[in-house]
Steps between C-alpha positions, in 0.01 A plus 500: 500500500594864442636761745367852505722783634321831590618827617251763639575862452339794685525778246456862608185640362561720187816307421326200333605592138854564603512159674346319196754665267789382720382141442440550131862617447664249717729232369318192615696207360255243639452330167866393520433285800421130522143444633378864446145497371329832554521858629221732594489835662164536681334832592284467815289724719581833642484598873525861621888474504599265209397280210581131524694339222629137479773344261402144432732246348430133426779244502510130422623429857622683809850376421493694163370819682795465754739448215378838360560671824870395492556569140689783314157579328342563839785739593476687182117519520531646860809709465290829513259399767482769749685761296402837420270356228285338759551720799193656633269285300412243763388508859737259632693204370323215292359198677596171353255201499578159338241226433511135392208412271294218649208524247492646147211527254509688168275535205 
């Protein structure tokens, strides 16, 4: 079964377009990795202080995801995380969540 890796981002209200553009412009390199299946950036609800976003990657296995986190591709994709390009866009650091698939249905 697959593994889903998610990061939740609390994006400061009014900074949503800037945040999305950072993601559109980044060098992902996920498709170079064994076991990589899919990436999605999800835009969620807004509160009084922030809008919730979640990045969502699907992998063939947790081992494939862990290999990504130890790869040069991961280091390259995250080299600008927290720099001036993203500074002031988020209300705190991202929150990671990892899930192993136990059931899967598709059309």
